[in-house]
Phi, psi and omega in degrees: 000140175267141186287142164298131175296150175267133186271130183223135171255132179248123181253119195219155170239046189348082167263202188285321189279333173298318177305321181290320176292328173289325172298324176300309179305314175306316187279352189271117188294341180266007188243127167253121182265119183281325179183160182236127180254137194244143184224156173291165174158274179298328184208174174293148187303323178298324176289324178297322180293318185283331178291323180293319183298317180296322175291321178293327180288312178305316183277357180056052182227036191296351183280357182281124177286140179240143190224134184271134179243220184302136170259003178198178180285178180286318181232157165083193194291126181265006178259040183259013176303141177281160170253013186308313178250036184076168191290342176265358182084343176240037172081009182044047170244349179271125186256332185271069172294140181283112187286347180258016188309304186312329175294337180266000171279137175302153174287325190292142181291149178298321179300310181298321181296314181302309184296313178303307182301324181282327177290324177282343180228055185303123170079021180250331202262133175261126179258121180253108183257115186250356184232195168311144190272018183310309187294326177294314176298315175299320186293322175286333172294320175283327180223099186297337181272357181313300187306323187279354175272347178280143171294311183190171190223129168240126187241128161270114185164165171078177179219161188258330192230019179077006180273132186241163176239350172240334168236174182302330189231008185225147178277152188301316184290327181273328177294338187288322179217081182293329177298318176297316180298315179308302181309311186298311182285351170270322194244354178264105184260007170294157168312124189232138178238124186248117171268094178288171181301313181292326176301314178299308182298324184278350177243038181290156167264171181280163174277356168281329173294318175303321180289313176301320181299312186278345176266019169288156185257090178197155180304320177292326177293315175298325178292316178292320180297317182292315180283354170262355189292337182242008193268121179301320181300346173255020178249125180309310190292313188294337186275346188289342179255003186243265190291325187297330182301319180273324199239350183080171188293154175162158173267127190234120165250088192314300189298330189297335178296318174295327177295315178299327178288334180281319181295317180215101185300336182288349172300324178269126185254339170212148177214162179248115182270120177194159175290154172227164177208145176268133178281132183253347184251177171091150178277337177254331185257000182295145181087340181296144176258132181256125169276123182254085182273359177248006177063032179296329181276355180051046178268152184270340187250126181249161178236170175256107179269118186291138181235328181222151189225142176282095186294330178296313172302318173296320177301317179297319178293326168304309184305307189297324190296336179261006176263060180235164344289163187294333190269016179254000000 
């Protein structure tokens, strides 16, 4: 008997690490991607849509539907896109953009598609959120029952110890739309797994591994080598004064950690089960995630904050992800 595949929706602001995570899901034999929903973040949502289409094309998986979603946060400035992965989200090295890309995007809005796909497959869909949580917050506002129809939720975002990567105390995805992060972590009562910034950084791989990863002989590996070639976020030297200050040297593909947890739960070896809350106030702490390990908030709902990872298994999933397409 063949095992039933795990049904997955990927919500993404497709930068380089999102591309890596999507390819990890495409390579996983136990995963069926129902759709990919796009949100602003690493780039404007129009670039995000094009980036997703490019990844699917490289992996020869263009049958997966792609939906355009939110172009800005629930509140405030929508011009907060990061240049972490270049202005286009994929390292500013790809010149042959598809002029017909909009025709390949579904007409249905990402949030409506998310609600529909989950309603059609109740309690069977794992949602993997790799960008700001705006689409998810809108989904629960349009359909308050949406979270209880999910099987589970995997989020790359937030932080455990008040260490930030875009502000002193907040991680990028949560800092970009704190209200949406707050809504999701208060109202999504399905099993929720959080791959925080610190979790990703503490379970880094070596830069030697990264070289081996991108120098494999396959189209996906060559694509990854190209898009990381001029990106400071994939430079060992550039990271010395940023991430390395907190965590020491290492290669980190942030979004891939959330995806790996979804694909194979045994990749996660330790987690902290506790309530959490996103801070919405303050000049330094807005967007920070607080862990309530003493139940001070008296919340009824806990989440799993991932803390330790089987780095060997994770590395194997990364290696497999760049050996695509399969028929080559």
